[in-house]
ZAZAGU-818226 format. One record per atom (N, C-alpha, C): chain; atom name; x, z negated, y negated. Coordinates in steps of 0.001 Angstrom, whole numbers. Example, Ala and Ser with C-alpha at 12.3 -4.5 7.8 and 13.67 -1.06 7.14 Angstrom:
BEGIN
BALO   c    a        px        pz        py
BALO   A    N     13190     -7800      5690
BALO   A   CA     12300     -7800      4500
BALO   A    C     13200     -7800      3300
BALO   A    N     12850     -7080      2250
BALO   A   CA     13670     -7140      1060
BALO   A    C     12900     -7870       -30
***
This chain:
BEGIN
BALO   c    a        px        pz        py
BALO   A    N     11233    -20190    -56899
BALO   A   CA     10661    -18862    -57031
BALO   A    C     11556    -17864    -56314
BALO   A    N     10944    -17054    -55472
BALO   A   CA     11665    -15989    -54782
BALO   A    C     10815    -14732    -54816
BALO   A    N     11444    -13621    -55182
BALO   A   CA     10758    -12337    -55263
BALO   A    C     11616    -11308    -54544
BALO   A    N     10963    -10451    -53758
BALO   A   CA     11652     -9392    -53032
BALO   A    C     11390     -8058    -53706
BALO   A    N     12460     -7315    -54002
BALO   A   CA     12364     -5933    -54481
BALO   A    C     12893     -5066    -53345
BALO   A    N     12047     -4192    -52807
BALO   A   CA     12450     -3435    -51617
BALO   A    C     11888     -2025    -51637
BALO   A    N     12559     -1125    -50932
BALO   A   CA     12105       261    -50788
BALO   A    C     12837       881    -49612
BALO   A    N     12178      1804    -48924
BALO   A   CA     12847      2507    -47828
BALO   A    C     13657      3690    -48341
BALO   A    N     13431      4079    -49585
BALO   A   CA     14174      5201    -50174
BALO   A    C     15125      4678    -51239
BALO   A    N     16337      5214    -51245
BALO   A   CA     17296      4847    -52272
BALO   A    C     17055      5609    -53554
BALO   A    N     17684      5154    -54632
BALO   A   CA     17639      5879    -55893
BALO   A    C     16360      5733    -56685
BALO   A    N     15550      4704    -56373
BALO   A   CA     14278      4535    -57083
BALO   A    C     14345      3424    -58130
BALO   A    N     15524      2841    -58344
BALO   A   CA     15695      1815    -59367
BALO   A    C     15564       397    -58864
BALO   A    N     15674       228    -57560
BALO   A   CA     15506     -1085    -56944
BALO   A    C     16497     -2107    -57491
BALO   A    N     17766     -1761    -57528
BALO   A   CA     18785     -2718    -57971
BALO   A    C     18664     -3033    -59451
BALO   A    N     18407     -2024    -60285
BALO   A   CA     18241     -2265    -61722
BALO   A    C     17075     -3198    -61994
BALO   A    N     15949     -2969    -61334
BALO   A   CA     14786     -3833    -61517
BALO   A    C     15076     -5237    -61002
BALO   A    N     15689     -5334    -59824
BALO   A   CA     15992     -6650    -59253
BALO   A    C     16923     -7445    -60161
BALO   A    N     17966     -6810    -60677
BALO   A   CA     18930     -7511    -61521
BALO   A    C     18294     -7924    -62853
BALO   A    N     17513     -7045    -63462
BALO   A   CA     16841     -7394    -64717
BALO   A    C     15850     -8528    -64516
BALO   A    N     15075     -8459    -63436
BALO   A   CA     14105     -9504    -63137
BALO   A    C     14810    -10834    -62894
BALO   A    N     15907    -10805    -62129
BALO   A   CA     16675    -12032    -61865
BALO   A    C     17211    -12626    -63162
BALO   A    N     17718    -11788    -64040
BALO   A   CA     18228    -12263    -65326
BALO   A    C     17102    -12895    -66138
BALO   A    N     15952    -12242    -66148
BALO   A   CA     14819    -12723    -66940
BALO   A    C     14321    -14090    -66474
BALO   A    N     14274    -14312    -65168
BALO   A   CA     13747    -15585    -64665
BALO   A    C     14839    -16607    -64355
BALO   A    N     16092    -16253    -64628
BALO   A   CA     17195    -17176    -64378
BALO   A    C     17460    -17383    -62903
BALO   A    N     17342    -16300    -62122
BALO   A   CA     17525    -16375    -60674
BALO   A    C     18813    -15682    -60267
BALO   A    N     19243    -15937    -59037
BALO   A   CA     20375    -15236    -58454
BALO   A    C     19859    -13931    -57849
BALO   A    N     20578    -12842    -58045
BALO   A   CA     20224    -11569    -57429
BALO   A    C     21074    -11406    -56171
BALO   A    N     20415    -11190    -55032
BALO   A   CA     21092    -11095    -53734
BALO   A    C     20720     -9765    -53104
BALO   A    N     21713     -9022    -52605
BALO   A   CA     21463     -7691    -52058
BALO   A    C     21994     -7539    -50642
BALO   A    N     21409     -6593    -49903
BALO   A   CA     21954     -6184    -48612
BALO   A    C     22568     -4789    -48709
BALO   A    N     22709     -4271    -49935
BALO   A   CA     23332     -2960    -50127
BALO   A    C     24793     -2999    -49697
BALO   A    N     25311     -1845    -49297
BALO   A   CA     26689     -1772    -48814
BALO   A    C     27700     -1737    -49949
BALO   A    N     27323     -1190    -51110
BALO   A   CA     28244     -1073    -52237
BALO   A    C     27682     -1844    -53424
BALO   A    N     28489     -2778    -53936
BALO   A   CA     28064     -3585    -55072
BALO   A    C     29167     -3571    -56116
BALO   A    N     28797     -3347    -57378
BALO   A   CA     29739     -3418    -58492
BALO   A    C     30148     -4876    -58672
BALO   A    N     31435     -5163    -58606
BALO   A   CA     31929     -6540    -58696
BALO   A    C     31539     -7228    -59993
BALO   A    N     31295     -6469    -61055
BALO   A   CA     30963     -7057    -62353
BALO   A    C     29464     -7263    -62554
BALO   A    N     28657     -6918    -61558
BALO   A   CA     27212     -6931    -61736
BALO   A    C     26604     -8333    -61668
BALO   A    N     27294     -9271    -61040
BALO   A   CA     26725    -10607    -60864
BALO   A    C     25821    -10696    -59650
BALO   A    N     25740     -9623    -58870
BALO   A   CA     24908     -9604    -57670
BALO   A    C     25714    -10148    -56493
BALO   A    N     25084    -10996    -55688
BALO   A   CA     25724    -11500    -54477
BALO   A    C     25357    -10585    -53318
BALO   A    N     26366    -10154    -52580
BALO   A   CA     26139     -9260    -51450
BALO   A    C     26170    -10046    -50148
BALO   A    N     25147     -9846    -49323
BALO   A   CA     25166    -10391    -47967
BALO   A    C     25947     -9399    -47120
BALO   A    N     26934     -9881    -46420
BALO   A   CA     27779     -9006    -45608
BALO   A    C     26923     -8190    -44644
BALO   A    N     27197     -6891    -44526
BALO   A   CA     26393     -6036    -43651
BALO   A    C     26355     -6506    -42194
BALO   A    N     27422     -7141    -41730
BALO   A   CA     27468     -7589    -40328
BALO   A    C     26643     -8845    -40093
BALO   A    N     26259     -9540    -41166
BALO   A   CA     25469    -10757    -41026
BALO   A    C     24099    -10403    -40469
BALO   A    N     23725    -11051    -39370
BALO   A   CA     22469    -10726    -38697
BALO   A    C     21262    -11444    -39305
BALO   A    N     21493    -12601    -39930
BALO   A   CA     20358    -13352    -40464
BALO   A    C     20641    -13761    -41910
BALO   A    N     19604    -14251    -42575
BALO   A   CA     19715    -14668    -43965
BALO   A    C     20556    -15935    -44054
BALO   A    N     21612    -15950    -44875
BALO   A   CA     22378    -17190    -45054
BALO   A    C     21484    -18320    -45557
BALO   A    N     21681    -19504    -45033
BALO   A   CA     20817    -20651    -45311
BALO   A    C     20751    -20996    -46796
BALO   A    N     21829    -20753    -47542
BALO   A   CA     21827    -21122    -48964
BALO   A    C     20777    -20357    -49762
BALO   A    N     20346    -19185    -49273
BALO   A   CA     19324    -18427    -49977
BALO   A    C     17908    -18807    -49528
BALO   A    N     17822    -19667    -48514
BALO   A   CA     16516    -20131    -48036
BALO   A    C     16092    -21400    -48754
BALO   A    N     17020    -22048    -49416
BALO   A   CA     16727    -23309    -50111
BALO   A    C     15837    -23051    -51321
BALO   A    N     15444    -24123    -51970
BALO   A   CA     14556    -24022    -53132
BALO   A    C     15334    -23650    -54393
BALO   A    N     15944    -22487    -54377
BALO   A   CA     16629    -21973    -55562
BALO   A    C     15994    -20633    -55917
BALO   A    N     15929    -20304    -57211
BALO   A   CA     15322    -19016    -57565
BALO   A    C     16217    -17846    -57142
BALO   A    N     15613    -16896    -56429
BALO   A   CA     16345    -15731    -55933
BALO   A    C     15466    -14500    -56088
BALO   A    N     16090    -13389    -56500
BALO   A   CA     15459    -12087    -56408
BALO   A    C     16256    -11311    -55371
BALO   A    N     15593    -10955    -54278
BALO   A   CA     16228    -10189    -53209
BALO   A    C     16122     -8704    -53519
BALO   A    N     17247     -7998    -53434
BALO   A   CA     17340     -6552    -53640
BALO   A    C     17687     -5958    -52278
BALO   A    N     16650     -5691    -51463
BALO   A   CA     16882     -5303    -50079
BALO   A    C     16322     -3920    -49787
BALO   A    N     17192     -3052    -49277
BALO   A   CA     16736     -1777    -48750
BALO   A    C     16076     -2013    -47396
BALO   A    N     15250     -1073    -47003
BALO   A   CA     14538     -1182    -45732
BALO   A    C     14666       121    -44971
BALO   A    N     14464        60    -43655
BALO   A   CA     14424      1291    -42868
BALO   A    C     12964      1695    -42693
BALO   A    N     12740      2938    -42356
BALO   A   CA     11377      3469    -42320
BALO   A    C     10497      2865    -41232
BALO   A    N     11098      2425    -40132
BALO   A   CA     10237      2058    -39011
BALO   A    C     10399       626    -38509
BALO   A    N     11273      -159    -39124
BALO   A   CA     11417     -1532    -38643
BALO   A    C     11943     -2425    -39752
BALO   A    N     11709     -3714    -39594
BALO   A   CA     12213     -4696    -40545
BALO   A    C     13340     -5454    -39871
BALO   A    N     14561     -5357    -40431
BALO   A   CA     15669     -6100    -39840
BALO   A    C     15491     -7587    -40140
BALO   A    N     16210     -8466    -39424
BALO   A   CA     15989     -9908    -39577
BALO   A    C     16190    -10436    -40999
BALO   A    N     17159     -9893    -41740
BALO   A   CA     17376    -10363    -43120
BALO   A    C     16191    -10002    -44004
BALO   A    N     15711     -8766    -43875
BALO   A   CA     14550     -8342    -44669
BALO   A    C     13312     -9131    -44258
BALO   A    N     13127     -9344    -42959
BALO   A   CA     11966    -10115    -42487
BALO   A    C     11979    -11518    -43082
BALO   A    N     13158    -12129    -43155
BALO   A   CA     13278    -13471    -43733
BALO   A    C     12989    -13441    -45240
BALO   A    N     13494    -12414    -45932
BALO   A   CA     13239    -12289    -47369
BALO   A    C     11744    -12117    -47627
BALO   A    N     11062    -11334    -46785
BALO   A   CA      9612    -11156    -46919
BALO   A    C      8924    -12504    -46762
BALO   A    N      9332    -13265    -45757
BALO   A   CA      8708    -14567    -45481
BALO   A    C      8949    -15566    -46610
BALO   A    N     10143    -15560    -47181
BALO   A   CA     10504    -16523    -48227
BALO   A    C      9892    -16200    -49589
BALO   A    N      9619    -14930    -49839
BALO   A   CA      9222    -14489    -51176
BALO   A    C      7742    -14717    -51450
BALO   A    N      7460    -15049    -52705
BALO   A   CA      6076    -15219    -53129
BALO   A    C      5427    -13916    -53536
BALO   A    N      6224    -12895    -53844
BALO   A   CA      5700    -11582    -54224
BALO   A    C      6704    -10517    -53810
BALO   A    N      6197     -9323    -53554
BALO   A   CA      7035     -8187    -53161
BALO   A    C      6827     -7073    -54176
BALO   A    N      7935     -6497    -54645
BALO   A   CA      7903     -5407    -55620
BALO   A    C      8479     -4158    -54961
BALO   A    N      7742     -3052    -55058
BALO   A   CA      8194     -1779    -54493
BALO   A    C      8338      -777    -55634
BALO   A    N      9595      -455    -56022
BALO   A   CA      9792       541    -57071
BALO   A    C      9673      1959    -56509
BALO   A    N      9270      2895    -57364
BALO   A   CA      9162      4289    -56947
BALO   A    C      9399      5205    -58145
BALO   A    N      9616      6460    -57855
BALO   A   CA      9649      7502    -58869
BALO   A    C      8366      8321    -58724
BALO   A    N      8208      9370    -59513
BALO   A   CA      6953     10135    -59497
BALO   A    C      6975     11328    -58550
BALO   A    N      8112     11645    -57930
BALO   A   CA      8170     12804    -57038
BALO   A    C      7487     12501    -55697
BALO   A    N      7081     13545    -54990
BALO   A   CA      6308     13411    -53749
BALO   A    C      7053     12613    -52681
BALO   A    N      8346     12835    -52541
BALO   A   CA      9126     12119    -51516
BALO   A    C      9169     10619    -51803
BALO   A    N      9366     10254    -53064
BALO   A   CA      9392      8837    -53435
BALO   A    C      8030      8186    -53231
BALO   A    N      6967      8900    -53581
BALO   A   CA      5625      8349    -53413
BALO   A    C      5311      8105    -51937
BALO   A    N      5701      9043    -51063
BALO   A   CA      5481      8833    -49632
BALO   A    C      6308      7655    -49127
BALO   A    N      7539      7535    -49609
BALO   A   CA      8381      6393    -49211
BALO   A    C      7772      5076    -49685
BALO   A    N      7130      5092    -50828
BALO   A   CA      6459      3889    -51332
BALO   A    C      5311      3495    -50412
BALO   A    N      4525      4465    -49994
BALO   A   CA      3433      4198    -49050
BALO   A    C      4002      3620    -47759
BALO   A    N      5088      4214    -47250
BALO   A   CA      5726      3711    -46025
BALO   A    C      6238      2282    -46208
BALO   A    N      6826      1993    -47374
BALO   A   CA      7354       648    -47640
BALO   A    C      6222      -369    -47673
BALO   A    N      5161       -59    -48404
BALO   A   CA      4029      -989    -48496
BALO   A    C      3442     -1243    -47111
BALO   A    N      3276      -198    -46317
BALO   A   CA      2729      -369    -44972
BALO   A    C      3651     -1199    -44084
BALO   A    N      4935     -1128    -44330
BALO   A   CA      5911     -1897    -43544
BALO   A    C      5846     -3389    -43863
BALO   A    N      5687     -3740    -45153
BALO   A   CA      5759     -5156    -45545
BALO   A    C      4396     -5826    -45727
BALO   A    N      3313     -5060    -45760
BALO   A   CA      2008     -5664    -46061
BALO   A    C      1502     -6585    -44969
BALO   A    N      2058     -6470    -43760
BALO   A   CA      1621     -7334    -42660
BALO   A    C      1880     -8806    -42953
BALO   A    N      2784     -9088    -43881
BALO   A   CA      3095    -10479    -44228
BALO   A    C      1999    -11112    -45075
BALO   A    N      1110    -10297    -45633
BALO   A   CA        16    -10828    -46437
BALO   A    C       438    -11348    -47806
BALO   A    N      1610    -10953    -48284
BALO   A   CA      2094    -11372    -49605
BALO   A    C      1582    -10415    -50676
BALO   A    N      1453    -10902    -51923
BALO   A   CA      1090     -9993    -53010
BALO   A    C      2159     -8911    -53176
BALO   A    N      1709     -7681    -53330
BALO   A   CA      2618     -6536    -53490
BALO   A    C      2288     -5839    -54805
BALO   A    N      3332     -5538    -55567
BALO   A   CA      3183     -4759    -56804
BALO   A    C      4081     -3535    -56703
BALO   A    N      3638     -2450    -57299
BALO   A   CA      4424     -1217    -57343
BALO   A    C      4836      -982    -58794
BALO   A    N      6101      -605    -58976
BALO   A   CA      6574      -209    -60307
BALO   A    C      6946      1263    -60250
BALO   A    N      6208      2081    -60995
BALO   A   CA      6580      3483    -61154
BALO   A    C      7657      3496    -62231
BALO   A    N      8836      3911    -61832
BALO   A   CA     10045      3708    -62617
BALO   A    C     10602      5034    -63133
BALO   A    N     11257      4964    -64291
BALO   A   CA     12070      6066    -64792
BALO   A    C     11269      7349    -65017
BALO   A    N     10096      7229    -65642
BALO   A   CA      9297      8417    -65917
BALO   A    C      9290      8698    -67418
BALO   A    N      9075      9960    -67772
BALO   A   CA      8983     10344    -69176
BALO   A    C      7605     10906    -69508
BALO   A    N      6916     11400    -68513
BALO   A   CA      5631     12062    -68734
BALO   A    C      4476     11144    -68337
BALO   A    N      3572     10890    -69276
BALO   A   CA      2389     10091    -68963
BALO   A    C      1516     10775    -67920
BALO   A    N      1506     12103    -67921
BALO   A   CA       728     12856    -66933
BALO   A    C      1259     12606    -65530
BALO   A    N      2597     12645    -65370
BALO   A   CA      3196     12376    -64055
BALO   A    C      2962     10933    -63628
BALO   A    N      3039     10000    -64567
BALO   A   CA      2760      8594    -64260
BALO   A    C      1330      8441    -63757
BALO   A    N       377      9036    -64464
BALO   A   CA     -1037      8925    -64070
BALO   A    C     -1269      9549    -62693
BALO   A    N      -656     10719    -62451
BALO   A   CA      -800     11360    -61142
BALO   A    C      -251     10446    -60048
BALO   A    N       951      9894    -60252
BALO   A   CA      1568      9026    -59253
BALO   A    C       707      7792    -59003
BALO   A    N       205      7204    -60072
BALO   A   CA      -631      6000    -59936
BALO   A    C     -1905      6323    -59160
BALO   A    N     -2581      7408    -59510
BALO   A   CA     -3809      7801    -58808
BALO   A    C     -3528      8107    -57332
BALO   A    N     -2421      8774    -57066
BALO   A   CA     -2038      9112    -55696
BALO   A    C     -1841      7848    -54864
BALO   A    N     -1130      6863    -55438
BALO   A   CA      -866      5617    -54715
BALO   A    C     -2141      4805    -54516
BALO   A    N     -2998      4760    -55512
BALO   A   CA     -4270      4034    -55371
BALO   A    C     -5131      4695    -54290
BALO   A    N     -5146      6013    -54257
BALO   A   CA     -5908      6729    -53236
BALO   A    C     -5379      6415    -51835
BALO   A    N     -4052      6291    -51705
BALO   A   CA     -3443      6048    -50392
BALO   A    C     -3450      4576    -49985
BALO   A    N     -3337      3662    -50957
BALO   A   CA     -3113      2251    -50629
BALO   A    C     -4220      1315    -51104
BALO   A    N     -5124      1810    -51916
BALO   A   CA     -6141       935    -52486
BALO   A    C     -5653       333    -53798
BALO   A    N     -6346      -680    -54236
BALO   A   CA     -6110     -1248    -55567
BALO   A    C     -4980     -2273    -55597
BALO   A    N     -3760     -1829    -55455
BALO   A   CA     -2597     -2692    -55667
BALO   A    C     -2244     -2673    -57149
BALO   A    N     -1645     -3752    -57660
BALO   A   CA     -1148     -3703    -59049
BALO   A    C       -36     -2654    -59173
BALO   A    N      -183     -1764    -60122
BALO   A   CA       817      -716    -60359
BALO   A    C      1222      -769    -61827
BALO   A    N      2530      -900    -62054
BALO   A   CA      3076      -996    -63406
BALO   A    C      3995       191    -63657
BALO   A    N      4317       427    -64912
BALO   A   CA      5213      1517    -65272
BALO   A    C      6373      1040    -66110
BALO   A    N      7550      1579    -65817
BALO   A   CA      8743      1372    -66646
BALO   A    C      9292      2755    -66970
BALO   A    N      9187      3129    -68237
BALO   A   CA      9613      4454    -68674
BALO   A    C     11131      4622    -68570
BALO   A    N     11577      5868    -68656
BALO   A   CA     13014      6169    -68676
BALO   A    C     13662      5426    -69838
BALO   A    N     14771      4795    -69568
BALO   A   CA     15463      4010    -70588
BALO   A    C     16954      3932    -70269
BALO   A    N     17752      3679    -71287
BALO   A   CA     19182      3436    -71067
BALO   A    C     19448      1942    -70857
BALO   A    N     18391      1146    -70827
BALO   A   CA     18563      -299    -70711
BALO   A    C     19330      -680    -69449
BALO   A    N     18981       -61    -68292
BALO   A   CA     19658      -404    -67045
BALO   A    C     21152       -91    -67124
BALO   A    N     21480      1073    -67718
BALO   A   CA     22892      1446    -67834
BALO   A    C     23641       477    -68746
BALO   A    N     22994        48    -69832
BALO   A   CA     23644      -903    -70737
BALO   A    C     23894     -2242    -70045
BALO   A    N     22945     -2676    -69229
BALO   A   CA     23143     -3938    -68499
BALO   A    C     24290     -3795    -67516
BALO   A    N     24354     -2650    -66822
BALO   A   CA     25452     -2427    -65883
BALO   A    C     26795     -2439    -66609
BALO   A    N     26806     -1890    -67836
BALO   A   CA     28051     -1817    -68610
BALO   A    C     28391     -3140    -69308
BALO   A    N     27382     -3753    -69956
BALO   A   CA     27636     -4912    -70810
BALO   A    C     27235     -6251    -70208
BALO   A    N     26551     -6219    -69059
BALO   A   CA     26251     -7462    -68350
BALO   A    C     24923     -8093    -68708
BALO   A    N     24530     -9033    -67874
BALO   A   CA     23235     -9692    -68046
BALO   A    C     23225    -10617    -69259
BALO   A    N     24394    -11106    -69671
BALO   A   CA     24456    -11933    -70878
BALO   A    C     24014    -11124    -72094
BALO   A    N     24475     -9853    -72164
BALO   A   CA     24047     -8960    -73248
BALO   A    C     22537     -8774    -73195
BALO   A    N     21991     -8550    -71982
BALO   A   CA     20558     -8324    -71806
BALO   A    C     19735     -9486    -72347
BALO   A    N     20213    -10693    -72109
BALO   A   CA     19447    -11865    -72536
BALO   A    C     19506    -12074    -74046
BALO   A    N     20395    -11345    -74729
BALO   A   CA     20563    -11558    -76170
BALO   A    C     20369    -10285    -76993
BALO   A    N     19654     -9307    -76451
BALO   A   CA     19408     -8085    -77235
BALO   A    C     18680     -8472    -78525
BALO   A    N     19118     -7923    -79601
BALO   A   CA     18491     -8230    -80882
BALO   A    C     18298     -6940    -81674
BALO   A    N     17853     -7037    -82887
BALO   A   CA     17471     -5854    -83650
BALO   A    C     18541     -5398    -84645
BALO   A    N     19799     -5655    -84336
BALO   A   CA     20866     -5150    -85201
BALO   A    C     21683     -4120    -84431
BALO   A    N     22533     -3420    -85133
BALO   A   CA     23417     -2429    -84528
BALO   A    C     22660     -1357    -83740
BALO   A    N     21489      -963    -84210
BALO   A   CA     20757       114    -83557
BALO   A    C     20109      -256    -82238
BALO   A    N     19950     -1539    -81954
BALO   A   CA     19389     -1950    -80665
BALO   A    C     17894     -2252    -80754
BALO   A    N     17246     -1853    -81838
BALO   A   CA     15823     -2139    -82001
BALO   A    C     14999     -1546    -80857
BALO   A    N     15257      -280    -80514
BALO   A   CA     14480       370    -79451
BALO   A    C     14741      -309    -78109
BALO   A    N     15988      -674    -77844
BALO   A   CA     16283     -1364    -76582
BALO   A    C     15598     -2719    -76535
BALO   A    N     15473     -3381    -77663
BALO   A   CA     14767     -4664    -77696
BALO   A    C     13286     -4449    -77390
BALO   A    N     12685     -3388    -77931
BALO   A   CA     11291     -3067    -77612
BALO   A    C     11146     -2783    -76115
BALO   A    N     12125     -2071    -75541
BALO   A   CA     12100     -1772    -74111
BALO   A    C     12212     -3058    -73299
BALO   A    N     13102     -3956    -73707
BALO   A   CA     13251     -5230    -73011
BALO   A    C     11932     -5992    -73004
BALO   A    N     11248     -6006    -74130
BALO   A   CA      9961     -6704    -74230
BALO   A    C      8936     -6061    -73286
BALO   A    N      8914     -4735    -73212
BALO   A   CA      8000     -4041    -72294
BALO   A    C      8314     -4398    -70844
BALO   A    N      9612     -4473    -70511
BALO   A   CA     10016     -4866    -69154
BALO   A    C      9555     -6289    -68865
BALO   A    N      9729     -7172    -69825
BALO   A   CA      9357     -8569    -69611
BALO   A    C      7863     -8722    -69366
BALO   A    N      7047     -7880    -69975
BALO   A   CA      5609     -7924    -69711
BALO   A    C      5318     -7561    -68259
BALO   A    N      6049     -6585    -67721
BALO   A   CA      5905     -6227    -66304
BALO   A    C      6364     -7392    -65431
BALO   A    N      7502     -7995    -65771
BALO   A   CA      8032     -9105    -64970
BALO   A    C      7088    -10311    -65010
BALO   A    N      6494    -10593    -66175
BALO   A   CA      5528    -11694    -66267
BALO   A    C      4331    -11449    -65350
BALO   A    N      3874    -10203    -65278
BALO   A   CA      2740     -9875    -64408
BALO   A    C      3119    -10055    -62935
BALO   A    N      4360     -9713    -62579
BALO   A   CA      4819     -9905    -61198
BALO   A    C      4893    -11391    -60859
BALO   A    N      5425    -12178    -61774
BALO   A   CA      5504    -13621    -61559
BALO   A    C      4108    -14203    -61364
BALO   A    N      3154    -13747    -62152
BALO   A   CA      1781    -14216    -62050
BALO   A    C      1139    -13859    -60709
BALO   A    N      1633    -12769    -60075
BALO   A   CA      1088    -12363    -58781
BALO   A    C      1416    -13331    -57653
BALO   A    N      2449    -14088    -57820
BALO   A   CA      2829    -14992    -56737
BALO   A    C      4305    -15218    -56659
BALO   A    N      5008    -14854    -57724
BALO   A   CA      6459    -15066    -57722
BALO   A    C      6836    -16523    -57736
BALO   A    N      5952    -17394    -58262
BALO   A   CA      6265    -18829    -58265
BALO   A    C      5946    -19380    -56883
BALO   A    N      6935    -20015    -56321
BALO   A   CA      6746    -20511    -54968
BALO   A    C      7329    -21885    -54815
***
């Protein structure tokens, strides 16, 4: 199973979603980002590397956390698109993020892979509905999911993926456990789209 999480705009939750998804499916998270927290468990592909390292092309589960440029697909991203069974494009509800989401989908849709959009880090149902309607109007009927604002990503960054896999209902973590379950429903839907390969 290989899944690509990508966006042409930074700050939309790409790495948090990729790392959580990788933890949930027992996959390695691999990034082309320039800065990686050493404690995150994410493997960084060196920026100077021109192509995808062969070890990530093998039949091992991987979630790729790859940024993209607005007008071209670099060789590593092109390979990740080809290898992945599904592509996830995270976004926020602001106009700039929504336009970047449209640009990202148009950049990767030529591969003919299933694409899902995650509207991330929202608090207002009205803003979520507006963003979803805007994207459907621009892109047609793609699967669009929502992940509300949560401290879950920050806790995973602080306490690690092992903590994430063992959230329970003691010590005030009941709400975070409910959030984890909501995230897993989104991840299950992405896997069903074509994440199994």
